[in-house]
N, CA, C and O of each residue as an XYZ file, in Angstrom:
784
protein
N       0.851      2.924     33.286
C       1.323      1.625     32.821
C       0.132      0.672     32.741
O      -0.656      0.559     33.680
N       0.018     -0.008     31.606
C      -1.060     -0.981     31.446
C      -0.851     -2.158     32.391
O       0.179     -2.830     32.347
N      -1.842     -2.399     33.244
C      -1.803     -3.569     34.111
C      -2.922     -4.542     33.768
O      -2.918     -5.687     34.220
N      -3.878     -4.084     32.968
C      -4.990     -4.906     32.496
C      -4.963     -4.913     30.971
O      -4.406     -3.996     30.367
N      -5.550     -5.924     30.335
C      -5.589     -5.945     28.869
C      -6.273     -4.701     28.308
O      -7.230     -4.186     28.885
N      -5.762     -4.229     27.169
C      -6.298     -3.054     26.478
C      -6.750     -3.494     25.086
O      -6.075     -4.279     24.419
N      -7.914     -2.971     24.657
C      -8.438     -3.281     23.321
C      -8.881     -1.999     22.638
O      -9.351     -1.066     23.289
N      -8.727     -1.964     21.323
C      -9.269     -0.867     20.527
C      -9.669     -1.432     19.170
O      -8.832     -1.929     18.417
N     -10.984     -1.345     18.867
C     -11.452     -1.833     17.564
C     -11.805     -0.691     16.616
O     -12.321     -0.925     15.523
N     -11.528      0.542     17.032
C     -11.687      1.731     16.187
C     -13.114      1.883     15.652
O     -13.318      2.395     14.551
N     -14.083      1.443     16.427
C     -15.500      1.579     16.038
C     -16.037      2.928     16.511
O     -16.889      3.009     17.396
N     -15.513      3.974     15.896
C     -15.931      5.324     16.258
C     -15.563      6.257     15.113
O     -15.057      5.813     14.083
N     -15.815      7.536     15.291
C     -15.588      8.503     14.221
C     -14.190      9.116     14.287
O     -13.543      9.301     13.255
N     -13.723      9.430     15.496
C     -12.418     10.095     15.625
C     -11.458      9.239     16.444
O     -11.874      8.318     17.147
N     -10.183      9.553     16.344
C      -9.142      8.748     16.972
C      -9.271      8.722     18.492
O      -9.106      7.666     19.103
N      -9.563      9.865     19.112
C      -9.801      9.897     20.549
C      -8.560     10.205     21.368
O      -7.453     10.317     20.842
N      -8.776     10.339     22.678
C      -7.742     10.788     23.606
C      -6.658      9.752     23.887
O      -5.594     10.104     24.396
N      -6.904      8.491     23.566
C      -5.892      7.461     23.816
C      -4.740      7.516     22.821
O      -3.736      6.825     22.995
N      -4.877      8.334     21.777
C      -3.899      8.330     20.696
C      -3.297      9.709     20.464
O      -3.956     10.733     20.640
N      -2.018      9.709     20.060
C      -1.325     10.920     19.647
C      -0.816     10.681     18.216
O       0.131      9.925     18.000
N      -1.457     11.334     17.257
C      -1.073     11.180     15.848
C      -0.083     12.279     15.486
O      -0.362     13.462     15.678
N       1.069     11.887     14.965
C       2.083     12.869     14.582
C       1.894     13.369     13.152
O       2.706     14.141     12.643
N       0.810     12.918     12.507
C       0.399     13.410     11.196
C      -1.121     13.547     11.181
O      -1.834     12.748     11.789
N      -1.599     14.558     10.485
C      -3.052     14.752     10.358
C      -3.674     13.779      9.355
O      -4.891     13.781      9.170
N      -2.864     12.959      8.715
C      -3.375     12.015      7.713
C      -3.977     10.746      8.331
O      -4.599      9.956      7.620
N      -3.803     10.542      9.631
C      -4.406      9.387     10.287
C      -5.893      9.626     10.460
O      -6.305     10.670     10.965
N      -6.711      8.645     10.033
C      -8.170      8.773     10.085
C      -8.821      7.437     10.438
O      -8.303      6.373     10.101
N      -9.949      7.510     11.112
C     -10.800      6.342     11.289
C     -11.659      6.224     10.037
O     -12.324      7.182      9.642
N     -11.645      5.047      9.412
C     -12.411      4.829      8.189
C     -12.986      3.419      8.210
O     -12.242      2.438      8.214
N     -14.296      3.322      8.224
C     -14.941      2.009      8.201
C     -14.567      1.130      9.379
O     -14.446     -0.085      9.226
N     -14.382      1.719     10.550
C     -14.039      0.950     11.735
C     -12.598      0.499     11.803
O     -12.275     -0.434     12.538
N     -11.712      1.156     11.035
C     -10.281      0.868     11.062
C      -9.512      2.171     11.135
O     -10.021      3.221     10.744
N      -8.280      2.107     11.639
C      -7.385      3.259     11.636
C      -6.555      3.188     10.368
O      -5.825      2.220     10.156
N      -6.663      4.216      9.514
C      -6.016      4.182      8.199
C      -5.187      5.438      7.958
O      -5.420      6.486      8.560
N      -4.222      5.304      7.070
C      -3.403      6.448      6.669
C      -2.721      6.135      5.348
O      -2.594      4.976      4.953
N      -2.287      7.185      4.676
C      -1.408      7.041      3.511
C      -0.515      8.270      3.467
O      -0.936      9.374      3.812
N       0.710      8.065      3.043
C       1.635      9.174      2.874
C       2.048      9.875      4.147
O       2.359     11.065      4.109
N       2.064      9.177      5.285
C       2.471      9.861      6.523
C       3.988      9.943      6.660
O       4.494     10.694      7.493
N       4.701      9.192      5.865
C       6.159      9.241      5.793
C       6.822      9.163      7.174
O       7.582     10.037      7.590
N       6.488      8.060      7.857
C       7.056      7.754      9.173
C       6.696      8.791     10.236
O       7.528      9.183     11.055
N       5.445      9.219     10.200
C       4.855     10.037     11.268
C       3.746      9.175     11.896
O       2.598      9.208     11.452
N       4.105      8.404     12.935
C       3.192      7.389     13.458
C       2.038      7.954     14.283
O       2.008      9.130     14.647
N       1.091      7.057     14.559
C       0.023      7.308     15.528
C       0.381      6.510     16.778
O       0.357      5.279     16.768
N       0.713      7.222     17.851
C       1.184      6.614     19.092
C       0.036      6.406     20.076
O      -0.805      7.287     20.255
N       0.009      5.254     20.701
C      -0.906      4.989     21.804
C      -0.354      5.678     23.044
O       0.802      5.464     23.411
N      -1.167      6.496     23.688
C      -0.705      7.243     24.864
C      -0.491      6.346     26.091
O       0.323      6.662     26.959
N      -1.203      5.262     26.158
C      -1.052      4.372     27.311
C       0.316      3.705     27.274
O       0.821      3.361     26.205
N       0.908      3.525     28.447
C       2.264      2.992     28.536
C       2.264      1.464     28.590
O       1.451      0.845     29.276
N       3.190      0.885     27.855
C       3.358     -0.559     27.831
C       4.153     -1.020     29.046
O       5.058     -0.320     29.499
N       3.817     -2.198     29.577
C       4.690     -2.803     30.580
C       5.933     -3.373     29.904
O       6.004     -3.436     28.676
N       6.897     -3.782     30.697
C       8.125     -4.369     30.152
C       7.815     -5.573     29.270
O       8.374     -5.720     28.183
N       6.921     -6.429     29.748
C       6.554     -7.631     29.008
C       5.100     -7.555     28.589
O       4.231     -7.252     29.407
N       4.826     -7.828     27.321
C       3.460     -7.747     26.808
C       3.333     -8.542     25.524
O       4.315     -8.839     24.844
N       2.077     -8.880     25.212
C       1.720     -9.420     23.908
C       0.891     -8.360     23.201
O      -0.116     -7.902     23.741
N       1.300     -7.965     22.005
C       0.621     -6.925     21.231
C       0.133     -7.562     19.936
O       0.927     -8.102     19.166
N      -1.177     -7.498     19.697
C      -1.779     -8.105     18.512
C      -2.644     -7.092     17.787
O      -3.268     -6.232     18.410
N      -2.677     -7.199     16.468
C      -3.553     -6.356     15.661
C      -3.650     -6.939     14.258
O      -2.859     -7.794     13.859
N      -4.639     -6.453     13.525
C      -4.810     -6.813     12.124
C      -4.357     -5.642     11.258
O      -4.564     -4.482     11.611
N      -3.739     -5.952     10.126
C      -3.202     -4.913      9.249
C      -3.417     -5.287      7.793
O      -3.326     -6.458      7.425
N      -3.703     -4.290      6.967
C      -3.848     -4.525      5.530
C      -3.319     -3.329      4.757
O      -3.341     -2.192      5.228
N      -2.844     -3.623      3.560
C      -2.346     -2.599      2.649
C      -3.194     -2.634      1.387
O      -3.579     -3.707      0.922
N      -3.480     -1.479      0.841
C      -4.261     -1.437     -0.400
C      -3.372     -1.543     -1.633
O      -3.865     -1.499     -2.759
N      -2.073     -1.681     -1.428
C      -1.120     -1.592     -2.534
C      -0.308     -2.873     -2.711
O      -0.109     -3.628     -1.759
N       0.153     -3.106     -3.918
C       1.085     -4.207     -4.176
C       2.440     -3.936     -3.527
O       3.288     -4.826     -3.463
N       2.644     -2.719     -3.051
C       3.900     -2.366     -2.380
C       3.931     -2.802     -0.922
O       4.972     -2.689     -0.275
N       2.811     -3.301     -0.384
C       2.808     -3.809      0.986
C       3.041     -2.719      2.014
O       2.251     -1.782      2.121
N       4.140     -2.841      2.781
C       4.619     -1.823      3.715
C       3.717     -1.646      4.932
O       3.191     -0.559      5.172
N       3.542     -2.719      5.696
C       2.781     -2.670      6.945
C       3.771     -2.535      8.101
O       4.639     -3.387      8.293
N       3.628     -1.456      8.865
C       4.652     -1.100      9.842
C       4.057     -0.758     11.199
O       3.009     -0.120     11.295
N       4.753     -1.199     12.253
C       4.390     -0.832     13.621
C       5.661     -0.570     14.427
O       6.746     -1.042     14.087
N       5.491      0.196     15.506
C       6.596      0.493     16.414
C       6.237      0.018     17.810
O       5.099      0.172     18.256
N       7.206     -0.556     18.494
C       6.963     -1.155     19.805
C       8.012     -0.687     20.801
O       9.208     -0.659     20.509
N       7.538     -0.325     21.975
C       8.388      0.161     23.056
C       9.203      1.389     22.615
O      10.426      1.432     22.745
N       8.478      2.377     22.092
C       9.084      3.652     21.709
C       8.714      4.740     22.701
O       8.142      4.458     23.754
N       9.041      5.990     22.366
C       8.875      7.092     23.329
C       7.502      7.764     23.284
O       7.215      8.625     24.116
N       6.653      7.388     22.333
C       5.305      7.936     22.293
C       5.173      9.273     21.606
O       4.101      9.876     21.645
N       6.235      9.760     20.973
C       6.159     11.070     20.314
C       7.047     11.197     19.081
O       6.807     12.074     18.250
N       8.049     10.362     18.938
C       9.015     10.512     17.847
C       8.392     10.259     16.482
O       7.392      9.554     16.345
N       9.017     10.858     15.484
C       8.654     10.665     14.083
C       9.868     11.022     13.244
O      10.837     11.591     13.746
N       9.809     10.685     11.972
C      10.930     10.989     11.083
C      11.111     12.494     10.960
O      10.139     13.244     10.868
N      12.351     12.920     10.959
C      12.660     14.342     10.777
C      13.330     14.599      9.439
O      13.644     15.741      9.105
N      13.551     13.533      8.667
C      14.140     13.658      7.339
C      13.576     12.580      6.437
O      12.571     11.947      6.762
N      14.218     12.375      5.317
C      13.735     11.394      4.345
C      13.906      9.963      4.844
O      13.145      9.078      4.453
N      14.897      9.726      5.705
C      15.168      8.388      6.204
C      14.895      8.323      7.699
O      15.263      9.235      8.440
N      14.253      7.253      8.143
C      13.875      7.098      9.548
C      14.943      6.273     10.248
O      14.793      5.063     10.418
N      16.021      6.932     10.653
C      17.159      6.238     11.254
C      17.267      6.483     12.749
O      18.179      5.964     13.392
N      16.355      7.263     13.314
C      16.446      7.611     14.735
C      15.126      7.342     15.451
O      14.659      8.162     16.241
N      14.533      6.187     15.166
C      13.343      5.802     15.921
C      13.754      5.540     17.366
O      14.944      5.474     17.675
N      12.776      5.391     18.243
C      13.061      5.105     19.649
C      12.560      3.719     20.019
O      12.459      3.385     21.199
N      12.245      2.909     19.009
C      11.491      1.676     19.221
C      12.084      0.515     18.444
O      13.059      0.651     17.705
N      11.450     -0.636     18.646
C      11.588     -1.744     17.707
C      10.577     -1.501     16.593
O       9.503     -0.953     16.840
N      10.912     -1.903     15.370
C      10.007     -1.720     14.234
C       9.780     -3.049     13.531
O      10.728     -3.769     13.216
N       8.519     -3.364     13.289
C       8.172     -4.513     12.452
C       7.670     -3.963     11.131
O       6.810     -3.082     11.106
N       8.204     -4.481     10.029
C       7.832     -4.001      8.695
C       7.589     -5.218      7.807
O       8.521     -5.950      7.475
N       6.333     -5.427      7.429
C       5.971     -6.535      6.554
C       5.803     -5.998      5.136
O       4.949     -5.149      4.878
N       6.622     -6.501      4.229
C       6.553     -6.042      2.845
C       7.130     -4.659      2.640
O       6.638     -3.893      1.812
N       8.161     -4.336      3.383
C       8.797     -3.033      3.232
C       9.622     -2.931      1.965
O       9.893     -3.933      1.305
N      10.016     -1.721      1.633
C      10.863     -1.459      0.475
C      10.246     -2.075     -0.779
O      10.843     -2.899     -1.472
N       9.004     -1.622     -1.029
C       8.227     -2.052     -2.198
C       8.002     -3.568     -2.217
O       8.125     -4.234     -3.245
N       7.663     -4.079     -1.017
C       7.296     -5.485     -0.863
C       8.453     -6.421     -1.159
O       8.267     -7.489     -1.742
N       9.670     -6.009     -0.747
C      10.839     -6.852     -0.993
C      11.443     -7.447      0.271
O      12.223     -8.396      0.190
N      11.092     -6.897      1.460
C      11.696     -7.362      2.703
C      10.667     -7.391      3.834
O       9.746     -6.575      3.877
N      10.846     -8.352      4.751
C      10.132     -8.372      6.029
C      11.207     -8.157      7.100
O      12.143     -8.948      7.220
N      11.059     -7.074      7.876
C      12.151     -6.618      8.733
C      11.699     -6.430     10.176
O      10.605     -5.932     10.440
N      12.561     -6.838     11.102
C      12.459     -6.467     12.509
C      13.725     -5.693     12.829
O      14.833     -6.220     12.729
N      13.548     -4.424     13.220
C      14.696     -3.554     13.452
C      14.640     -2.955     14.854
O      13.582     -2.878     15.479
N      15.781     -2.546     15.313
C      15.918     -1.853     16.595
C      16.444     -0.447     16.314
O      17.577     -0.292     15.857
N      15.650      0.557     16.576
C      15.991      1.982     16.426
C      16.108      2.427     14.961
O      15.452      3.390     14.565
N      16.914      1.757     14.165
C      17.181      2.177     12.787
C      16.687      1.109     11.817
O      17.277      0.033     11.721
N      15.611      1.405     11.100
C      15.060      0.404     10.181
C      15.984      0.103      9.010
O      15.784     -0.880      8.296
N      16.993      0.942      8.810
C      17.981      0.719      7.754
C      19.293      0.162      8.307
O      20.242     -0.058      7.555
N      19.345     -0.067      9.626
C      20.591     -0.438     10.283
C      21.127     -1.802      9.871
O      20.357     -2.682      9.486
N      22.444     -1.982      9.952
C      23.064     -3.249      9.561
C      22.700     -4.397     10.507
O      22.905     -5.563     10.169
N      22.163     -4.077     11.685
C      21.824     -5.113     12.655
C      20.363     -5.560     12.550
O      19.923     -6.403     13.333
N      19.610     -5.015     11.602
C      18.209     -5.418     11.477
C      18.122     -6.878     11.041
O      19.012     -7.393     10.363
N      17.039     -7.532     11.440
C      16.756     -8.882     10.976
C      15.880     -8.758      9.740
O      14.873     -8.051      9.771
N      16.235     -9.418      8.674
C      15.450     -9.280      7.447
C      15.250    -10.630      6.770
O      16.087    -11.530      6.844
N      14.124    -10.726      6.121
C      13.775    -11.890      5.324
C      13.388    -11.371      3.951
O      12.447    -10.590      3.813
N      14.126    -11.813      2.930
C      13.862    -11.351      1.569
C      12.597    -12.013      1.034
O      12.427    -13.228      1.142
N      11.717    -11.207      0.459
C      10.465    -11.709     -0.098
C      10.758    -12.588     -1.304
O      11.567    -12.242     -2.165
N      10.072    -13.747     -1.348
C      10.227    -14.692     -2.448
C       8.847    -15.275     -2.740
O       8.378    -16.168     -2.034
N       8.213    -14.770     -3.773
C       6.833    -15.166     -4.083
C       6.713    -16.619     -4.526
O       5.644    -17.215     -4.394
N       7.782    -17.194     -5.043
C       7.688    -18.544     -5.596
C       8.350    -19.604     -4.728
O       8.321    -20.786     -5.069
N       8.946    -19.197     -3.610
C       9.651    -20.154     -2.762
C       8.717    -20.947     -1.864
O       7.512    -20.698     -1.823
N       9.292    -21.914     -1.140
C       8.526    -22.778     -0.250
C       8.307    -22.177      1.136
O       7.439    -22.641      1.875
N       9.076    -21.157      1.499
C       8.971    -20.545      2.827
C       7.753    -19.624      2.873
O       7.753    -18.566      2.244
N       6.720    -20.016      3.609
C       5.497    -19.212      3.685
C       5.742    -17.837      4.297
O       5.027    -16.879      4.004
N       6.763    -17.750      5.152
C       7.068    -16.454      5.780
C       7.558    -15.433      4.754
O       7.429    -14.227      4.966
N       8.113    -15.909      3.654
C       8.726    -15.022      2.663
C       7.749    -14.545      1.599
O       8.151    -13.858      0.660
N       6.497    -14.890      1.725
C       5.507    -14.448      0.738
C       5.354    -12.921      0.773
O       5.496    -12.311      1.833
N       5.066    -12.308     -0.369
C       4.824    -10.855     -0.387
C       3.471    -10.535      0.240
O       2.606    -11.403      0.360
N       3.304     -9.294      0.632
C       2.022     -8.813      1.129
C       1.055     -8.723     -0.052
O       1.368     -8.119     -1.078
N      -0.110     -9.325      0.103
C      -1.151     -9.242     -0.921
C      -2.042     -8.036     -0.646
O      -2.441     -7.818      0.498
N      -2.365     -7.246     -1.673
C      -3.236     -6.081     -1.471
C      -4.585     -6.488     -0.891
O      -5.192     -7.477     -1.304
N      -5.031     -5.702      0.072
C      -6.360     -5.834      0.699
C      -6.558     -7.108      1.501
O      -7.681     -7.407      1.905
N      -5.504     -7.861      1.740
C      -5.597     -9.025      2.617
C      -5.285     -8.588      4.046
O      -4.374     -7.792      4.271
N      -6.040     -9.108      5.005
C      -5.802     -8.800      6.409
C      -4.779     -9.772      6.985
O      -4.922    -10.988      6.856
N      -3.751     -9.226      7.619
C      -2.700    -10.007      8.264
C      -2.799     -9.800      9.771
O      -3.023     -8.684     10.239
N      -2.630    -10.879     10.525
C      -2.672    -10.776     11.983
C      -1.245    -10.736     12.525
O      -0.488    -11.699     12.395
N      -0.899     -9.616     13.128
C       0.411     -9.425     13.738
C       0.335     -9.786     15.221
O      -0.661     -9.504     15.887
N       1.392    -10.409     15.727
C       1.535    -10.635     17.161
C       3.003    -10.452     17.515
O       3.877    -11.076     16.914
N       3.267     -9.596     18.488
C       4.624     -9.392     18.980
C       4.599     -9.657     20.482
O       3.748     -9.138     21.204
N       5.540    -10.468     20.935
C       5.595    -10.805     22.358
C       6.981    -10.553     22.917
O       7.994    -10.794     22.260
N       7.000    -10.058     24.153
C       8.232    -10.043     24.949
C       7.812    -10.518     26.337
O       6.981     -9.881     26.985
N       8.383    -11.641     26.800
C       7.980    -12.155     28.106
C       9.140    -12.368     29.068
O       8.941    -12.826     30.194
N      10.354    -12.037     28.630
C      11.510    -12.183     29.515
C      12.303    -10.882     29.637
O      13.417    -10.869     30.162
N      11.713     -9.785     29.146
C      12.375     -8.485     29.243
C      13.396     -8.202     28.167
O      13.894     -7.079     28.076
N      13.729     -9.198     27.337
C      14.794     -8.969     26.348
C      14.572     -9.632     24.993
O      15.217     -9.243     24.018
N      13.679    -10.623     24.897
C      13.509    -11.369     23.651
C      12.200    -10.986     22.985
O      11.120    -11.181     23.542
N      12.313    -10.442     21.790
C      11.142    -10.033     21.010
C      10.857    -11.109     19.969
O      11.749    -11.514     19.224
N       9.605    -11.570     19.923
C       9.179    -12.541     18.913
C       8.052    -11.923     18.103
O       7.062    -11.454     18.663
N       8.203    -11.924     16.783
C       7.208    -11.335     15.879
C       6.611    -12.428     15.013
O       7.315    -13.133     14.289
N       5.282    -12.552     15.108
C       4.531    -13.528     14.337
C       3.579    -12.809     13.386
O       3.033    -11.758     13.721
N       3.384    -13.380     12.200
C       2.348    -12.920     11.273
C       1.533    -14.146     10.887
O       2.072    -15.125     10.371
N       0.237    -14.085     11.141
C      -0.648    -15.234     10.895
C      -0.070    -16.505     11.507
O      -0.069    -17.569     10.889
N       0.423    -16.366     12.740
C       0.968    -17.470     13.544
C       2.288    -18.036     13.034
O       2.758    -19.043     13.563
N       2.893    -17.429     12.037
C       4.232    -17.831     11.581
C       5.267    -16.933     12.241
O       5.144    -15.709     12.181
N       6.282    -17.512     12.866
C       7.343    -16.725     13.481
C       8.195    -16.103     12.386
O       8.863    -16.807     11.628
N       8.165    -14.780     12.309
C       8.937    -14.064     11.289
C      10.373    -13.844     11.743
O      11.323    -14.163     11.028
N      10.514    -13.288     12.953
C      11.848    -12.992     13.480
C      11.818    -13.091     14.997
O      10.784    -12.879     15.631
N      12.976    -13.418     15.566
C      13.171    -13.399     17.016
C      14.440    -12.614     17.294
O      15.498    -12.917     16.743
N      14.337    -11.613     18.142
C      15.472    -10.750     18.466
C      15.748    -10.809     19.958
O      14.890    -10.455     20.766
N      16.941    -11.253     20.327
C      17.384    -11.211     21.716
C      18.240     -9.961     21.867
O      19.312     -9.855     21.271
N      17.758     -9.018     22.667
C      18.396     -7.709     22.788
C      19.200     -7.635     24.083
O      18.634     -7.729     25.172
N      20.500     -7.470     23.971
C      21.363     -7.379     25.162
C      21.181     -6.055     25.894
O      21.545     -5.934     27.064
N      20.619     -5.066     25.211
C      20.294     -3.779     25.840
C      18.840     -3.457     25.504
O      18.579     -2.611     24.648
N      17.894     -4.117     26.162
C      16.483     -4.010     25.780
C      15.945     -2.585     25.871
O      16.313     -1.815     26.758
N      15.068     -2.260     24.933
C      14.370     -0.981     24.976
C      13.263     -1.111     26.021
O      12.290     -1.837     25.816
N      13.416     -0.409     27.136
C      12.483     -0.538     28.249
C      12.608      0.683     29.144
O      13.640      1.354     29.167
N      11.530      0.962     29.887
C      11.534      2.075     30.832
C      11.266      3.400     30.150
O      10.860      3.417     28.988
N      11.481      4.514     30.841
C      11.194      5.842     30.279
C      11.841      6.031     28.906
O      13.032      5.784     28.722
N      11.025      6.475     27.951
C      11.483      6.648     26.575
C      11.234      5.428     25.707
O      11.422      5.470     24.492
N      10.807      4.332     26.342
C      10.565      3.083     25.602
C       9.342      2.366     26.187
O       9.436      1.223     26.633
N       8.186      3.058     26.178
C       7.003      2.504     26.827
C       5.734      2.598     25.976
O       4.630      2.424     26.493
N       5.883      2.872     24.672
C       4.684      3.118     23.866
C       4.667      2.295     22.586
O       5.692      1.804     22.114
N       3.468      2.167     22.049
C       3.215      1.440     20.808
C       2.683      2.410     19.759
O       2.010      3.382     20.101
N       2.980      2.156     18.476
C       2.464      3.009     17.399
C       2.233      2.212     16.133
O       2.906      1.215     15.875
N       1.263      2.671     15.344
C       1.109      2.249     13.962
C       1.841      3.258     13.097
O       1.879      4.447     13.414
N       2.430      2.779     11.994
C       3.195      3.684     11.142
C       2.965      3.325      9.668
O       2.319      2.329      9.343
N       3.516      4.174      8.790
C       3.321      4.028      7.346
C       4.345      4.905      6.634
O       4.887      5.849      7.211
N       4.598      4.577      5.373
C       5.438      5.445      4.543
C       4.561      6.164      3.524
O       4.274      7.348      3.701
N       4.124      5.482      2.455
C       3.372      6.210      1.426
C       2.053      5.561      1.032
O       1.090      6.269      0.740
N       1.981      4.220      1.016
C       0.772      3.566      0.524
C      -0.335      3.610      1.581
O      -0.071      3.849      2.759
N      -1.564      3.379      1.149
C      -2.671      3.352      2.112
C      -2.643      2.039      2.894
O      -2.629      0.952      2.315
N      -2.634      2.164      4.214
C      -2.654      1.015      5.112
C      -3.750      1.223      6.149
O      -4.116      2.356      6.463
N      -4.267      0.124      6.674
C      -5.297      0.191      7.711
C      -4.993     -0.828      8.801
O      -4.420     -1.886      8.544
N      -5.390     -0.483     10.027
C      -5.137     -1.321     11.194
C      -6.421     -1.464     11.996
O      -7.267     -0.571     12.003
N      -6.553     -2.599     12.671
C      -7.777     -2.860     13.432
C      -7.492     -3.885     14.524
O      -6.464     -4.561     14.526
N      -8.449     -3.973     15.456
C      -8.462     -5.020     16.478
C      -7.175     -5.093     17.296
O      -6.603     -6.168     17.479
N      -6.727     -3.938     17.783
C      -5.545     -3.894     18.636
C      -5.865     -4.515     19.993
O      -6.862     -4.172     20.629
N      -5.010     -5.426     20.419
C      -5.118     -6.019     21.752
C      -3.735     -6.031     22.386
O      -2.773     -6.516     21.790
N      -3.644     -5.503     23.576
C      -2.390     -5.512     24.314
C      -2.624     -6.236     25.633
O      -3.491     -5.849     26.417
N      -1.854     -7.279     25.872
C      -2.000     -8.077     27.082
C      -0.716     -8.020     27.885
O       0.315     -8.495     27.407
N      -0.733     -7.454     29.091
C       0.464     -7.497     29.930
C       0.846     -8.939     30.248
O      -0.021     -9.778     30.491
N       2.141     -9.221     30.244
C       2.641    -10.552     30.583
C       3.524    -10.449     31.815
O       4.152     -9.417     32.049
N       3.576    -11.535     32.616
C       4.407    -11.488     33.823
C       5.884    -11.350     33.502
O       6.712    -11.297     34.412
């Protein structure tokens, strides 16, 4: 269990022992962790998350389709077993999912009726609803500090807040992962800070 802050800037050649990649398509490239076409086969951090933590990282997509995805408080090994990822073990943040049409915070099932979603609107006044721009770096921050409330920020804008009456925590819900569907995405500057 992480009791001290953890950092990874991917300034090396190979992924290393701290990570378990469920697809061989995950690669270190130019000091970032990148993948394309992994189809919901994430790269899991082997270190265990505490109940409360702040998780931050930078993410970019090379495509107009966006689709920047991470998993939080999952089991550290799961991946999609079919065309649809309906049996995750984690919370999922998806910026510009479904061809850059939705920003979603989901619990277990990214397609579930209980997911929180914000429809992308390129011309509206809501800055949170902007589409993902290709090759732009976005700063993700997810916090849980009371054991049940997840807050997801992108570039300091609160995207979604989820109060979970049955929080994902403990055995089977202690890991973090980067994920992807088809487009090329890259991640960098992971910081995990345990919170009281």
